[in-house]
ROSE-4610 file (N, C-alpha, C; in Angstrom, 1 decimal, always signed):
// ROSE-4610
residu = [M/M/M/A/A/A/E/E/E/N/N/N/F/F/F/P/P/P/N/N/N/L/L/L/V/V/V/K/K/K/E/E/E/I/I/I/D/D/D/I/I/I/Q/Q/Q/V/V/V/Q/Q/Q/E/E/E/A/A/A/Q/Q/Q/R/R/R/V/V/V/P/P/P/N/N/N/K/K/K/M/M/M/N/N/N/P/P/P/K/K/K/R/R/R/P/P/P/T/T/T/P/P/P/R/R/R/H/H/H/I/I/I/I/I/I/I/I/I/K/K/K/M/M/M/Q/Q/Q/K/K/K/V/V/V/Q/Q/Q/D/D/D/K/K/K/E/E/E/R/R/R/I/I/I/L/L/L/K/K/K/A/A/A/A/A/A/R/R/R/E/E/E/R/R/R/Q/Q/Q/L/L/L/V/V/V/T/T/T/Y/Y/Y/K/K/K/G/G/G/V/V/V/P/P/P/I/I/I/R/R/R/L/L/L/S/S/S/A/A/A/D/D/D/F/F/F/S/S/S/K/K/K/E/E/E/T/T/T/L/L/L/Q/Q/Q/A/A/A/R/R/R/R/R/R/E/E/E/W/W/W/Q/Q/Q/E/E/E/I/I/I/F/F/F/R/R/R/V/V/V/M/M/M/K/K/K/S/S/S/K/K/K/N/N/N/L/L/L/Q/Q/Q/P/P/P/R/R/R/L/L/L/V/V/V/Y/Y/Y/P/P/P/A/A/A/K/K/K/L/L/L/S/S/S/F/F/F/R/R/R/I/I/I/D/D/D/G/G/G/H/H/H/I/I/I/K/K/K/S/S/S/F/F/F/P/P/P/D/D/D/K/K/K/K/K/K/K/K/K/L/L/L/K/K/K/E/E/E/F/F/F/I/I/I/T/T/T/T/T/T/K/K/K/L/L/L/F/F/F/Y/Y/Y/M/M/M/K/K/K]
num = [1/1/1/2/2/2/3/3/3/4/4/4/5/5/5/6/6/6/7/7/7/8/8/8/9/9/9/10/10/10/11/11/11/12/12/12/13/13/13/14/14/14/15/15/15/16/16/16/17/17/17/18/18/18/19/19/19/20/20/20/21/21/21/22/22/22/23/23/23/24/24/24/25/25/25/26/26/26/27/27/27/28/28/28/29/29/29/30/30/30/31/31/31/32/32/32/33/33/33/34/34/34/35/35/35/36/36/36/37/37/37/38/38/38/39/39/39/40/40/40/41/41/41/42/42/42/43/43/43/44/44/44/45/45/45/46/46/46/47/47/47/48/48/48/49/49/49/50/50/50/51/51/51/52/52/52/53/53/53/54/54/54/55/55/55/56/56/56/57/57/57/58/58/58/59/59/59/60/60/60/61/61/61/62/62/62/63/63/63/64/64/64/65/65/65/66/66/66/67/67/67/68/68/68/69/69/69/70/70/70/71/71/71/72/72/72/73/73/73/74/74/74/75/75/75/76/76/76/77/77/77/78/78/78/79/79/79/80/80/80/81/81/81/82/82/82/83/83/83/84/84/84/85/85/85/86/86/86/87/87/87/88/88/88/89/89/89/90/90/90/91/91/91/92/92/92/93/93/93/94/94/94/95/95/95/96/96/96/97/97/97/98/98/98/99/99/99/100/100/100/101/101/101/102/102/102/103/103/103/104/104/104/105/105/105/106/106/106/107/107/107/108/108/108/109/109/109/110/110/110/111/111/111/112/112/112/113/113/113/114/114/114/115/115/115/116/116/116/117/117/117/118/118/118/119/119/119/120/120/120/121/121/121/122/122/122/123/123/123/124/124/124/125/125/125/126/126/126/127/127/127/128/128/128/129/129/129/130/130/130/131/131/131/132/132/132/133/133/133/134/134/134]
x = [-14.2/-14.8/-15.4/-16.5/-17.5/-17.5/-15.9/-15.0/-15.2/-14.5/-13.5/-15.3/-15.2/-16.7/-17.9/-18.5/-20.1/-21.2/-21.0/-22.3/-21.0/-20.6/-19.6/-19.6/-20.6/-20.0/-21.9/-22.0/-23.7/-24.5/-24.0/-23.7/-23.5/-22.6/-21.8/-21.6/-21.8/-21.5/-20.0/-19.0/-17.8/-17.2/-17.0/-16.5/-15.0/-14.5/-12.9/-12.2/-11.5/-11.6/-9.9/-9.7/-8.4/-7.6/-7.0/-6.2/-5.2/-3.8/-3.1/-2.1/-1.2/-0.8/+1.2/+1.9/+3.2/+4.1/+4.8/+6.1/+7.0/+7.3/+8.3/+9.9/+10.0/+11.3/+12.4/+12.4/+13.5/+14.0/+13.3/+13.4/+13.0/+13.1/+11.7/+11.7/+12.9/+12.8/+12.1/+12.6/+12.1/+10.2/+9.7/+8.3/+7.5/+7.8/+7.2/+5.7/+4.4/+4.0/+3.8/+2.9/+3.9/+1.8/+2.2/+1.4/+0.9/-0.4/-1.8/-2.9/-2.2/-2.8/-4.2/-4.6/-6.6/-7.0/-7.4/-7.4/-9.1/-9.5/-10.9/-11.7/-13.0/-13.6/-13.5/-13.4/-14.4/-12.6/-12.3/-11.8/-12.4/-13.4/-14.2/-14.4/-14.6/-14.5/-13.8/-12.2/-10.8/-10.4/-10.8/-10.4/-11.8/-13.1/-13.7/-13.3/-13.0/-12.2/-10.8/-9.7/-9.0/-9.6/-10.1/-10.0/-11.2/-12.4/-12.6/-11.7/-10.9/-9.7/-8.7/-8.4/-8.0/-8.0/-10.0/-10.9/-10.6/-11.1/-11.2/-9.4/-8.2/-7.0/-6.9/-7.6/-7.1/-8.2/-7.1/-8.4/-7.2/-8.8/-8.1/-8.4/-7.9/-8.5/-8.5/-9.4/-9.9/-8.9/-8.8/-8.6/-7.1/-6.7/-5.3/-5.5/-4.6/-4.4/-3.5/-3.9/-3.7/-3.3/-2.7/-2.3/-3.1/-3.7/-4.3/-2.9/-3.3/-2.3/-2.6/-2.2/-2.7/-1.4/-1.2/-0.4/-0.4/+0.7/+1.7/+1.7/+1.4/+1.9/+2.8/+3.2/+5.1/+5.5/+5.1/+5.8/+6.1/+5.7/+6.1/+7.3/+6.7/+7.7/+9.3/+9.4/+10.3/+10.9/+10.2/+11.0/+11.3/+10.9/+11.3/+12.5/+12.6/+13.8/+15.2/+14.9/+15.8/+16.6/+16.4/+16.2/+17.2/+17.2/+17.5/+19.3/+19.7/+20.7/+22.0/+21.0/+21.9/+20.9/+19.4/+19.0/+19.9/+20.5/+21.4/+23.0/+23.4/+24.0/+24.4/+22.6/+22.4/+22.2/+21.5/+20.7/+22.2/+23.6/+24.4/+25.3/+25.3/+26.0/+24.8/+24.1/+22.7/+22.0/+21.6/+20.7/+19.0/+18.9/+17.5/+16.8/+17.1/+16.0/+15.2/+14.1/+12.8/+12.4/+11.5/+10.8/+9.5/+8.7/+8.3/+7.0/+5.7/+4.7/+4.9/+4.8/+5.0/+6.3/+7.7/+9.0/+9.9/+9.9/+10.9/+11.6/+12.7/+13.6/+13.6/+14.0/+13.6/+14.7/+15.5/+16.2/+16.2/+16.9/+16.9/+18.4/+18.4/+20.1/+20.3/+20.5/+21.0/+19.4/+18.8/+17.2/+16.5/+16.5/+15.8/+15.7/+14.7/+13.6/+14.2/+14.7/+15.0/+14.3/+13.5/+13.1/+13.6/+13.7/+13.9/+13.0/+12.6/+11.5/+12.6/+13.8/+14.3/+15.6/+17.0/+18.3/+18.5/+18.2/+19.1/+19.2/+17.9/+17.7/+19.1/+18.9/+19.5/+21.0/+21.2/+23.2/+23.2/+22.2/+22.4/+22.0/+21.5/+22.1/+23.6/+23.3/+24.6/+26.2/+26.4/+26.9/+27.3/+25.9/+26.0/+25.6/+24.9/+24.3/+25.3/+25.1/+26.0/+27.4/+28.0/+29.4/+29.6/+29.2/+28.3/+28.8/+28.2/+27.7/+28.8/+29.8/+31.0/+32.4]
y = [+6.9/+6.4/+5.8/+6.6/+5.8/+4.7/+5.2/+3.9/+2.5/+2.7/+1.4/+1.1/+1.4/+1.2/+1.7/+1.1/+2.2/+1.6/+0.3/+0.2/+0.7/+0.4/+1.4/+3.1/+3.6/+4.8/+5.4/+3.7/+4.0/+3.9/+2.2/+2.6/+3.2/+4.3/+4.7/+6.6/+7.6/+9.4/+9.3/+9.4/+9.4/+11.3/+11.5/+12.4/+13.0/+13.9/+13.6/+14.9/+14.9/+16.8/+17.3/+16.6/+17.2/+16.3/+17.3/+16.5/+17.4/+16.8/+17.3/+16.1/+16.7/+16.2/+16.2/+15.0/+15.6/+15.7/+16.4/+17.1/+15.4/+15.1/+14.3/+14.4/+14.0/+14.2/+14.1/+12.7/+11.8/+12.3/+12.8/+13.7/+14.7/+15.6/+16.3/+16.6/+16.3/+16.0/+15.0/+14.3/+12.7/+11.9/+12.0/+11.7/+10.5/+11.0/+9.6/+10.0/+9.3/+9.6/+9.8/+11.0/+11.4/+10.9/+11.1/+10.6/+11.8/+11.1/+11.7/+11.2/+12.2/+12.4/+11.9/+11.5/+12.1/+11.4/+12.7/+12.6/+11.9/+11.0/+11.0/+11.7/+11.7/+11.7/+11.0/+10.2/+8.9/+7.3/+6.5/+6.1/+5.5/+4.8/+3.3/+3.3/+4.5/+4.9/+4.5/+4.9/+4.3/+3.0/+2.2/+0.9/-0.1/+0.4/+0.1/+0.4/+1.5/+1.9/+0.8/+0.9/-0.1/-1.3/-2.0/-3.6/-3.7/-3.1/-2.8/-3.1/-1.9/-2.2/-3.5/-3.6/-5.5/-6.4/-6.3/-7.3/-7.0/-5.9/-5.9/-5.5/-5.9/-5.9/-5.0/-4.7/-3.6/-2.2/-1.5/+0.1/+0.7/+2.2/+2.9/+4.0/+5.0/+6.7/+6.9/+6.8/+7.5/+6.2/+5.4/+4.7/+3.4/+4.2/+4.4/+2.8/+2.3/+1.8/+2.6/+2.2/+3.3/+2.0/+2.2/+1.8/+2.7/+2.2/+2.4/+1.6/+2.5/+2.0/+3.0/+2.3/+3.1/+3.6/+5.0/+5.7/+4.7/+5.3/+4.4/+5.4/+5.3/+6.2/+7.0/+8.1/+8.5/+7.6/+6.5/+5.3/+4.6/+3.6/+2.4/+3.8/+5.0/+5.4/+5.6/+5.9/+6.2/+4.9/+3.3/+2.5/+1.9/+2.1/+1.9/+2.7/+3.9/+4.2/+4.0/+3.8/+2.9/+2.3/+1.3/+0.2/+0.1/+2.1/+2.5/+1.9/+2.2/+2.0/+0.5/-0.3/-1.8/-2.0/-1.8/-1.4/-1.5/-0.6/-0.3/-1.4/-1.3/-2.1/-3.8/-4.2/-5.9/-5.4/-4.3/-4.2/-4.2/-3.9/-3.7/-4.7/-5.9/-6.9/-8.5/-7.2/-9.0/-9.5/-8.8/-9.9/-9.2/-9.3/-9.0/-8.1/-7.6/-7.1/-6.7/-6.6/-5.6/-5.8/-4.4/-4.2/-4.4/-5.0/-6.0/-5.3/-5.2/-4.6/-5.2/-4.1/-2.9/-1.8/-2.9/-2.4/-3.6/-4.8/-5.3/-5.8/-6.1/-6.7/-7.7/-8.4/-9.5/-9.2/-10.9/-11.2/-12.6/-13.0/-14.6/-14.6/-15.5/-16.1/-17.5/-18.5/-19.7/-19.9/-19.4/-20.3/-19.5/-19.5/-19.0/-17.7/-17.3/-16.2/-16.0/-14.5/-14.1/-13.6/-13.1/-11.2/-11.6/-10.6/-9.1/-8.1/-8.6/-7.4/-6.2/-5.9/-5.2/-5.7/-4.5/-4.6/-5.4/-5.8/-6.9/-8.1/-8.7/-10.1/-10.0/-8.6/-9.2/-9.3/-8.6/-8.5/-10.0/-10.4/-11.8/-13.0/-12.8/-13.9/-13.6/-12.2/-12.4/-12.6/-12.6/-12.6/-14.4/-15.3/-16.6/-17.1/-17.3/-17.9/-17.8/-16.6/-16.2/-17.0/-16.8/-17.6/-18.9/-19.5/-20.3/-21.6/-20.4/-20.8/-21.0/-20.2/-20.1/-21.4]
z = [-8.3/-6.5/-8.1/-8.7/-9.0/-10.4/-10.7/-12.0/-11.3/-10.3/-9.9/-8.3/-7.6/-6.4/-6.8/-8.1/-8.0/-7.2/-6.2/-5.2/-3.8/-3.9/-2.1/-2.7/-3.7/-3.7/-3.2/-4.0/-3.1/-1.4/-1.6/-0.3/+1.6/+0.7/+2.0/+1.0/+2.4/+1.7/+1.9/+0.8/+1.2/+0.9/+2.4/+2.8/+2.7/+1.9/+1.4/+2.7/+3.9/+4.5/+4.1/+2.9/+3.0/+1.5/+0.0/-0.4/-0.9/-1.4/-1.6/-2.9/-3.4/-3.9/-4.0/-4.5/-3.5/-4.8/-4.1/-5.3/-5.6/-6.5/-6.6/-6.4/-5.3/-4.5/-4.8/-5.1/-5.8/-7.1/-8.3/-9.6/-10.3/-9.6/-10.7/-11.9/-12.7/-14.2/-15.0/-13.9/-14.0/-14.1/-15.4/-15.2/-15.1/-13.6/-13.0/-12.0/-11.5/-11.7/-9.7/-9.3/-8.0/-7.0/-5.7/-5.2/-4.8/-4.8/-4.5/-2.4/-2.1/-0.6/+0.3/-0.2/+0.4/+1.7/+2.8/+4.1/+4.5/+4.4/+4.8/+6.2/+6.1/+7.3/+8.1/+7.7/+8.9/+8.2/+9.3/+8.8/+8.1/+8.8/+8.3/+6.9/+6.5/+4.9/+4.5/+4.9/+4.0/+4.6/+5.5/+5.4/+3.8/+4.2/+3.0/+1.3/+1.2/+0.1/+0.1/+0.8/+0.9/+0.5/+1.7/+1.5/-0.1/-0.8/-1.7/-3.0/-2.5/-4.0/-4.0/-2.3/-2.7/-3.4/-3.2/-3.2/-5.5/-5.9/-7.7/-7.4/-7.1/-7.5/-8.4/-9.4/-10.4/-10.1/-10.6/-9.5/-11.2/-11.2/-12.3/-12.0/-12.5/-12.7/-14.3/-14.9/-16.6/-16.9/-16.9/-17.4/-17.5/-16.4/-16.0/-15.2/-14.9/-13.6/-12.7/-10.9/-9.8/-8.9/-7.7/-6.9/-5.2/-5.0/-3.6/-1.6/-1.4/-0.4/+0.5/+2.1/+3.5/+3.9/+4.7/+5.5/+6.5/+7.2/+8.1/+8.9/+10.7/+11.9/+11.6/+12.4/+12.6/+12.6/+14.0/+14.2/+13.3/+12.4/+11.6/+10.6/+10.6/+9.3/+9.5/+11.2/+12.1/+12.1/+12.0/+12.5/+11.1/+10.0/+8.6/+8.3/+8.7/+8.1/+8.9/+10.1/+11.1/+10.1/+9.5/+8.3/+7.6/+6.9/+5.3/+5.1/+6.5/+5.7/+5.9/+7.0/+6.5/+5.7/+4.9/+3.8/+2.1/+2.9/+1.6/+1.2/+2.4/+2.2/+1.4/+2.4/+1.8/+0.1/+0.0/-1.2/-2.1/-2.2/-1.9/-2.7/-1.5/-1.7/-2.0/-2.8/-3.3/-2.6/-1.2/-0.6/-0.4/-1.9/-2.2/-0.4/+0.0/+1.0/+0.9/+1.8/+1.6/+2.9/+3.1/+4.1/+4.6/+5.3/+5.1/+6.6/+6.3/+7.2/+8.5/+9.7/+9.7/+9.3/+9.9/+10.2/+10.1/+9.8/+9.4/+8.4/+8.5/+8.0/+7.2/+5.7/+5.1/+4.3/+4.0/+2.9/+2.6/+1.3/+1.4/+1.5/+2.3/+1.9/+2.1/+1.4/+1.1/+1.0/+0.3/-0.5/+0.4/+1.4/+2.4/+3.2/+3.4/+3.6/+5.1/+6.1/+7.0/+7.8/+8.1/+8.8/+10.2/+10.2/+11.8/+12.3/+13.2/+13.9/+13.9/+15.0/+15.1/+14.9/+14.8/+14.9/+15.7/+16.7/+18.4/+17.7/+17.2/+16.5/+15.1/+14.3/+13.2/+13.6/+14.4/+14.3/+15.8/+16.5/+16.8/+16.0/+14.7/+14.0/+13.2/+13.2/+12.7/+13.1/+14.3/+15.0/+15.6/+15.2/+16.0/+14.4/+13.5/+12.9/+11.1/+10.7/+9.8/+10.6/+11.2/+11.4/+11.3/+11.7/+12.4/+10.5/+9.8/+8.0/+7.5/+8.1/+7.1/+7.4]
């Protein structure tokens, strides 16, 4: 913290409640960075750190660039999981799908970006708009 946010460290007494390293579930043999989950005692501390990280843009740990991101609630994670199968199909068809916060599916079609908050809206788009586009 002192390396990246010296003023913030002086202003607040940051207290970490819990910290753990998450194993690489994708491929344990692949030398990719692992996630480190840090649970703060105060939500306000987390918000101030994330805001400072966004303003600074480049955050480092021992001189190596790292990325800080907020955690998602269980509901948000479940909503994002529900898009996974559709996401894979769209990716295989080269539609460049993206999951936009919190859990909207977005993709590019005919030079335009379309976003859908749920499967119902996507189904309506596919049955009406795509039918007329052909």
